[in-house]
N, C-alpha and C positions, 0 to 999 in steps of 0.2 A: 569428238566433242560429247556425245552422248554419254559414251562410257565415262567420261570426265565428270559429267553432270550426276550420273548415277552413283559414282563413287562418292562424290561430295555428299550426296544425300544419303548414302550409306554411312558414312562417317558420322553425318550430324544424328543420324538415327541411333549410332551406337553411344555417341556421347549423350544424349537424350536418355538413353536406357541406363548409362551408368549413372546419371545424375537422379534419376528416379531410384534406382538400386541405393544410392548413397543415401536418399532422403527416407527410405525405407528402414535403412540400417540404423540411421540415427533415431528413428520414431521408435522403433521396437527394442533396440538394443542401448545405444549410447544415451539417450535421454532417461529411461528409466535407471540405468545404471548411475548416471549423475545424479538423479533425483534421491537415491538410497543413499548415497554418499553424502549429498548435500543434507539430508534429513539427520543422517548419523551425526555428522559435523554440528549441526544446531543443538541436537539434543545433549551432545557432550559438553557442548559451550553451556548451555543452559545450566547443566549440573554444577557449574562452578560460580554461576552469576545470581545474586539476591534480586527479587523484584520487591519493587514498591508500587502501590497503585493508588491513584488519587483521582477523584471524581466518576469513579465507576459503579455507585449504586444503581443510579436509574438504568445503565446500560445493562447490568447483570439481571436485574428485574425482567428487562425486556426481552434479554437474550432467553432466560428460564421459562419465559412465558410462549417461547416458540413463534412469537410474531415477527413478522418482516422489520429489517432496519437496514441502514446503510452506514458503514464505516469509511471514513475520508482519512487519509494519512500521506505524508509524503514520500516518494519513492525511496529515499535514501534510508527511512526507517523500517523497511520491509521484514527485516532479519527475525524478529522475535514477535512480531504481530501474529502470527498463527496461534500463539499461547492464549492470547486473549479469546480466542473462540473454545479454549479447553472446556471440558466438562460436557458438551455438546457435540457428538460426531455428526458431520453432514449440516444439512440446512444452510449452508452459505456458498456463495460462489464470489471468486474475484477475477476481474477483468484483466485478461493477460494478453500481450500483444502476440501475433502470429510469428514472430521471428524464432530463430532457434534458441535465443536467450530466453524467450518466453516459453517455449516448451519445455527446457530445463526447471524454470520457476514452477510452471504447472505441474510438473511430475513432483517436485518437493511438496508441492501444496497437497496433493492427493493424498501423501503419505499423513498429512494432519487431518485428513477426513474433508477437506474444503475443496470443493468443484471449480472449475474454470470456463469463462467464456472468452472465446478467443477473438481478439480485436482491440481496437482502442478509437480514441474519441477522432481519429483521421482515417484509419486503415480499417475498413470493415466496420465502420461505426453504425451503418444502418443495420446490419445484421445483429450488432449488439444491442440495439436499440429493442428490435423487436424481440428478442429473446428475453431481454429483461423486463418489457412490459408483460409478456406473457407470464413471466413468472411471478411479478409481483401482483398481477391480477388474480392469479391461482392460488396466492398466498404461500408460494413453494420454496421461496429462498430469500436471505439476506445477502448483502452484497459487501464485499470489500473492494475499495476503488482507490489508486493512486493518482490522483487529478494532474499532478505534473508530468506523468509518464506517457510514453515509453521512452521518449527521447529529450523531455524538456521543452521549454527552459526549467530550470529547478526552482521550486517554491514558487510556481505561477499555475494558478487553476486555469485549466482550459474550460471553454465554453461547453465543449461535447459532453464532459463530465457532469453538468449540471443536470442533465435529463434525469438523473438518478433520483432526484429531488422532487419530482414532480407530484408524487402523491402527499396530500395534505396529510394523510393519517399515518405516513412514514417516516421516523425520525431519522434525522442524519445527525452521527457522532462524530465529532473531530478528535483523532487522536494523534499523540505524540509521544516519542521515547527517547530519552537523553542517558548517558552513562556516566558514571563516574569516570571511569578511564577508557578511552576508545581511540581508534585510528580512523583518520578519513582516508577513504581511497581516492585514487585518481580519475574515478568515472564522472560522467556528466553531472550525476547526482549528487557528488560528494558522498558515497555511500559510508554509513557508521558501520564499523566493525569493533564489538566491543571487547574491552582484554580481559582474557579470563580472570576470576576472582574479583571482578568489579561489581558495580551496583546499577540495574537498571531502574529509571523512574519512568513510569507510565501515567499520562496524564489522559483524560477524557472530558469532554465538554458536556454541558448538560445537553439534552435532546433540541435538535433544532428542526422545527417544522416550518420548511420553506414553503411548500405547498405550491399549487398550479397558479396562483394569483401574480407570482412575480416572474419576470423574463429571465431567460437563461443568464444573461449577463449579471443580473442582480443576484440571482442563486449563486453564480460564480464567485462575485465578490464577497457574499456572505460566507461561503466554505472556506475562502480564502482568509478573510480576518479570523474567523474560527481556528484555523489551523496556526496561524501566525500567534494567536493566544495560547492555545496549549504548547506550543513549541516554546515560547517564552517562560511559561510557568515550569515546563520540565526542566529547561536549562537553569532556572533559577534553583531548583531544587536540588539538580545534580552539583550546583556550585556551592550548595549550602547557604544560599542568600536568604532563603525563605524557610520556615519550619513545615513539615507535612501537615500540621493541623491548621495552618494559614490559608494552604493552598486552595481548598475548597471554598473559604470564603472569598478569595481573589477571583475566582471562576465565575461565582456567581455574580461578583460585582462587574468584572470585564465584560461577561456575555450581557451586561443590562447596560453597557455603555457603546459610545462609538469609538473606534479605535483612532488614536493619534496618528495622523498622516507619517510622521517619520517611523513609526513602526512597521509600517508596510515594506520597508527597507530590512532584510533579514539580517540580525546581528548574529550570524552563525559563525562564522569563521573566526572571528576573534574570540567568542566564547569557548568554542572548542579547543582553541589554541591554550584557553587559560585553564580549561579540563586536563590538557597534558601534562601541566605541570603540578597537577594536584593530585595527591594521594587519597586514594579511596578511604574512607573512615569505615 
């Protein structure tokens, strides 16, 4: 009986050792190699795609001044967002989940000079909060966050992401990108994969100073509304419904108004379906 118990304990120890070795192999070999492949793929795809930016004047000045800022974007639009940090190596961190998929994303971001804080609004949230508060207080870093990640629901800001907007002196920028031609993957977030030789339309909000005076739920709603606005403008640009010179004025007007209730329902699928049948100009 004792021998049987010892055998089971020994087998369990071997399995645990195997799992630990597998995790080590993944961290030291698989994830870095995957990161390099992903980074190379993104650069190759980027070389075929034209970028158009709208509303980035204040963001660019803030970035050049090396002052802290927070960028919020939907999870399905992550692919090209590291290029919005181009021209400044380091000085930014993204909040990435502790999963293996998160490790792959972290490996790719490292090649772009963007650091990572591991955790999410649910798992490891307290640790993330401590690190963010320490970095913000020390003026050490800006942050990229996908407030509907890492598992959804899509296009819905979680309250846990709102603590990033606690500092009244640190602006929040809502960003979106849409493409002239793209595919929607079957992932939970409906990830957007642009087609080669298409055009990317990046839209950035004016700076939002949410500050400490508002509760998390209020901040979350403000960020969610902002993301819906830039999403709508980027979609309109990608479908040639508005001209580039009109987009800045629309952003200023929309961020000065309350959002219509019906706008909170994301009109994403139908718009992208329309994109599929449209040839990029």
